[in-house]
C-alpha positions in Angstrom: 11.9 -4.1 -3.9 13.5 -2.3 -6.7 15.9 0.7 -6.4 14.6 4.2 -6.1 15.6 5.2 -9.7 13.1 2.7 -11.0 10.4 3.9 -8.6 11.0 7.5 -9.7 10.6 6.4 -13.3 7.3 4.8 -12.4 6.2 8.0 -10.6 7.1 9.9 -13.9 4.8 7.4 -15.7 2.0 8.0 -13.3 2.2 11.8 -13.7 3.1 11.7 -17.4 6.3 13.6 -16.8 9.8 13.1 -18.3 12.1 15.1 -16.0 12.7 15.2 -12.2 11.8 18.9 -12.2 8.4 18.3 -13.9 7.7 15.4 -11.6 8.6 17.4 -8.5 6.2 20.1 -9.6 3.4 17.6 -10.3 3.8 16.0 -6.8 4.2 19.4 -5.1 7.7 18.6 -3.7 11.0 20.3 -4.4 13.5 18.9 -6.9 15.9 18.6 -3.9 13.4 16.2 -2.3 13.7 13.9 -5.3 17.5 14.3 -5.3 17.5 13.4 -1.6 15.5 10.2 -2.3 18.1 9.2 -4.9 21.0 9.9 -2.5 19.4 7.9 0.3 18.1 5.3 -2.1 14.7 5.5 -0.3 11.4 7.1 -0.8 9.2 7.4 2.3 6.6 4.5 2.3 3.9 6.9 3.5 4.5 9.1 0.4 4.4 6.2 -2.0 1.3 4.8 -0.3 -0.4 8.2 -0.6 0.5 8.5 -4.3 -0.8 5.0 -5.0 -4.1 5.8 -3.2 -4.6 9.2 -4.8 -3.7 8.1 -8.3 -5.4 4.7 -8.2 -2.3 2.7 -8.9 -1.1 -0.5 -7.4 1.3 0.0 -4.5 3.0 -3.3 -5.5 3.6 -2.0 -9.0 4.8 1.3 -7.7 7.3 -0.4 -5.3 8.5 -3.3 -7.5 7.2 -2.8 -11.0 5.3 -6.1 -10.7 1.6 -6.6 -11.6 -0.6 -4.1 -13.3 -0.1 -0.3 -12.9 -3.8 0.4 -12.4 -6.3 -2.0 -11.0 -10.0 -1.6 -10.6 -11.4 -1.1 -7.1 -12.8 -4.6 -7.2 -9.4 -6.1 -8.1 -7.7 -4.2 -5.3 -10.3 -5.3 -2.8 -10.1 -9.0 -3.9 -6.3 -8.8 -3.6 -6.5 -7.3 -0.1 -9.1 -9.8 1.0 -6.9 -12.7 -0.2 -4.0 -11.3 1.8 -6.2 -11.0 4.9 -7.4 -14.5 4.5 -3.8 -15.7 4.2 -2.7 -13.7 7.2 -5.5 -15.2 9.3 -5.0 -18.8 7.9 -8.5 -18.7 6.5 -10.0 -18.6 10.0 -11.5 -15.1 9.9 -15.2 -14.9 10.6 -17.1 -14.0 7.3 -18.9 -11.3 9.2 -15.6 -9.7 10.1 -14.4 -10.0 6.4 -17.6 -8.2 5.3 -17.0 -5.5 7.9 -13.5 -5.0 6.6 -14.8 -4.9 3.0 -17.2 -2.2 4.0 -14.7 0.0 5.9 -12.4 2.2 3.7 -9.9 2.9 6.6 -9.5 -0.8 7.3 -8.9 -1.4 3.6 -6.1 1.2 3.6 -4.5 -0.4 6.6 -4.7 -3.9 5.1 -3.3 -2.8 1.8 -0.1 -2.1 3.7 0.1 -5.6 5.3 2.2 -6.9 2.4 4.9 -4.5 3.4 4.6 -4.7 7.2 7.0 -6.7 9.4 5.7 -10.0 10.5 5.9 -8.9 14.1 3.5 -6.1 13.4 1.0 -8.3 11.7 1.1 -10.8 14.6 0.4 -8.0 17.0 -2.6 -7.0 14.9 -3.8 -10.6 14.8 -3.5 -10.8 18.6 -5.5 -7.6 19.1 -8.2 -8.8 16.7 -8.4 -12.1 18.6 -8.8 -10.2 21.9 -11.5 -8.0 20.3 -13.3 -11.2 19.1 -13.2 -12.6 22.6 -14.4 -9.4 24.1 -17.3 -9.3 21.6 -18.5 -12.7 22.7 -19.0 -11.5 26.3 
């Protein structure tokens, strides 16, 4: 992940702003908030995720500068589905994959998998396996 100054520059690009003050106004935060991010060298992940979702930009691009700035909904869904399949070692039931593809809230959750600690992902997998077992009964 790149440093906060580069992320702030990408935020400026998203909102077509050239100064921290103009960016702060566009994002409905104070200029002091942006200064605080710079001092701490951290922007809250929830904030970046919300910007990515609201503005239709790739969270990967926003965080690291890699990939395309904007992706179509289909590209984002295909990327997320590939990540899901990798996480589940290609053993996820196609019906479950379709259910995920049709559920906007699950898509949002899964889009964050790339940034989640492995322990968290393993807990999710365990719970899904438990759910799968319960649904067989």
